[in-house]
Residue, then its C-alpha position, 0 to 999 in steps of 0.5 A: m459494041a463487043s458483040k460486033g465483028i471487027y469490020q462492022y464498026t462505024v468510024q466512031e465506034s471503031n475509034n471508041a473501041g481503040l480507046g478501051q470502050g469495049g469494057s474493062v476488068f479489075l485483076n488483084n489475084a495472081s492466080t487469074t489470067f485474063t484473056p478477053d473473049n472479044g477484042v484485045i487489052v488496049a491499056i493496063q493501068n496499075l492501081g496502088e502499089e508496085v506490081k509485076l506482070s507474070t504474063l503479058i502476051p502481045e497481039d503482034t510480037n513484031k510490034f508490042i512488048g511481052t513477057t515471053s522470049g522474043h517480044k521486044g517491041y517494035e521490030g525487036k529493037g528494044d530489050q526483053f520485058d520480063n516478070t522482074i520489071e515493077l510497074p510503079a503506082s499509077a503507071t499505064i502500059f498501052g498496046r494490044f495484048t491477048s492476055v495478062s496476069l500478075e506475078a503476085s497478089p497485091d494487097a486488098g484494093n490494089g491491082i490492075i485495070c485492063y481496058i478492052g478495045 
């Protein structure tokens, strides 16, 4: 499914892609920045312990939060999301993000799962 262009999906395939059915990636190393080749990250799930995100780049800076200046979410009406914010264990962030990385490497077996859609 990931090899198709954005306008070549059936309605069902399009719905599935929006739910992260384009694949997933596990990150637990701070030196890795994940940027999907096809699609965007539609959800980020934290496993195990609290983590901080060093990089969170939104697909659309007017709609989604991010870690760079000015990315405050929907129409700029929220507060800045920065790398000092800790995501608690089992937290999930939904949106449309082009890149993500961890601030620090968590203990073995902990990290985040990025779902692609």
